[in-house]
C-alpha positions in Angstrom: -63.1 -26.0 94.5 -66.3 -28.0 95.0 -69.2 -27.1 92.6 -71.5 -26.9 95.7 -69.4 -24.0 97.1 -69.8 -22.1 93.8 -73.6 -22.8 93.8 -73.9 -21.1 97.2 -72.7 -17.8 95.9 -75.1 -14.9 95.9 -74.9 -11.6 94.0 -73.9 -8.8 96.3 -73.2 -5.9 93.9 -72.7 -5.0 90.3 -70.5 -2.0 89.5 -71.2 -0.8 85.9 -70.4 2.8 85.0 -71.5 2.4 81.4 -68.0 2.2 80.0 -65.0 0.1 80.8 -65.2 -3.2 82.8 -68.0 -4.5 84.9 -67.2 -5.7 88.4 -69.5 -8.3 89.9 -69.2 -9.2 93.6 -70.4 -12.6 94.8 -70.5 -13.8 98.4 -71.0 -17.3 99.7 -73.9 -18.0 102.1 -74.6 -21.0 104.2 -78.2 -21.4 105.4 -78.9 -17.7 104.6 -75.8 -16.5 106.6 -73.1 -14.7 104.8 -69.6 -16.2 104.9 -67.4 -13.1 105.5 -63.9 -12.6 103.9 -64.7 -15.1 101.1 -66.0 -12.7 98.4 -65.4 -13.5 94.7 -64.9 -10.5 92.4 -65.4 -11.1 88.7 -64.3 -8.6 86.1 -66.3 -8.7 82.9 -65.7 -6.8 79.6 -68.4 -4.8 77.9 -69.2 -7.9 75.9 -69.8 -9.8 79.2 -66.7 -11.9 78.5 -64.7 -12.9 81.5 -61.5 -10.9 82.0 -60.4 -11.7 85.6 -61.5 -13.4 88.8 -60.2 -12.4 92.3 -60.8 -14.3 95.5 -62.4 -17.6 96.2 -65.2 -18.9 98.3 -64.3 -20.9 101.4 -64.3 -24.6 100.3 -66.2 -25.7 103.4 -69.0 -23.1 102.8 -71.5 -25.7 101.6 -75.2 -25.9 102.3 -74.6 -29.4 103.8 -72.2 -27.8 106.4 -75.0 -25.7 108.0 -75.6 -26.5 111.7 -77.1 -24.7 114.7 -74.9 -22.4 116.7 -73.1 -24.0 119.7 -72.9 -20.7 121.5 -75.5 -18.1 122.6 -76.1 -14.9 120.6 -74.4 -12.7 123.3 -71.3 -14.9 123.3 -71.2 -14.7 119.5 -71.4 -10.9 119.5 -68.7 -10.7 122.2 -66.5 -13.1 120.1 -67.0 -11.0 116.9 -66.1 -7.7 118.7 -63.0 -9.4 120.1 -62.0 -10.8 116.7 -62.7 -7.6 114.7 -61.7 -4.8 117.1 -59.8 -6.4 119.9 -62.5 -5.3 122.4 -63.3 -7.9 125.1 -66.9 -7.3 126.2 -68.1 -10.0 128.6 -71.1 -12.0 127.3 -73.1 -11.3 130.5 -73.1 -7.5 129.7 -75.6 -8.0 126.8 -79.3 -7.6 127.5 -82.1 -8.4 125.1 -84.1 -5.2 124.4 -87.2 -7.0 123.2 -88.6 -10.4 122.3 -87.6 -12.1 119.1 -89.4 -10.9 115.9 -91.1 -13.2 113.4 -87.8 -14.1 111.8 -86.3 -15.1 115.2 -84.0 -12.1 115.5 -83.4 -10.6 118.9 -81.9 -7.1 119.4 -79.3 -6.7 122.2 -77.8 -3.7 123.9 -75.1 -3.4 126.6 -76.3 -3.3 130.2 -75.9 0.0 131.9 -73.1 0.3 134.5 -74.2 0.8 138.1 -74.7 4.3 139.3 -71.4 6.2 139.8 -69.6 3.9 137.4 -68.5 4.3 133.8 -68.0 1.5 131.3 -64.6 2.8 130.2 -61.9 0.2 130.9 -60.8 -2.9 132.8 -60.7 -1.6 136.3 -62.7 -2.6 139.3 -64.8 0.1 141.1 -66.1 -2.0 144.0 -69.8 -1.0 143.2 -70.4 -3.5 140.4 -72.2 -6.6 141.4 -70.9 -9.1 138.9 -67.2 -10.0 138.6 -67.4 -9.5 134.8 -69.0 -6.0 135.1 -66.4 -5.1 137.8 -63.6 -5.6 135.2 -65.2 -3.0 133.0 -66.2 -0.2 135.4 -64.4 2.4 137.5 -65.8 5.3 139.5 -66.8 8.3 137.3 -65.1 10.6 139.7 -61.7 9.3 138.6 -62.3 9.9 135.0 -60.3 13.2 134.9 -57.0 13.0 133.0 -53.8 14.6 134.1 -53.0 17.8 132.2 -50.1 17.6 129.8 -46.9 19.3 130.9 -45.8 22.4 129.0 -42.7 21.9 126.9 -39.7 23.6 128.3 
């Protein structure tokens, strides 16, 4: 493990109940951005002696590895939703709700579906203007579900 990767750890949480072990959670950051799924958890005794370590920072999570994003913010959010939840939201559905703040952050929301459509699944409704939006809309009139049959 490179020492530079350890130097990039930041304190996330300290769990100390006043008795028993103390759990310290550290997370690597690169250029101020958290590296997810790379937390290090350290168990300390009441005397602050090391008892156990779990996890390890990603070896490539170094300050020297920081670079600008090669994809747009909407494409990044779409990729994250696909990775975490298996939901495929087309990147052209994201709309900025306001200009960037002083830190350069922009808030996005999903574009509204055309009138008479609902954003509920991958079916074309014929009213949507973009091909990507058409994959995610269907007429609201067809939203009713069939009633379950009574057991006989």
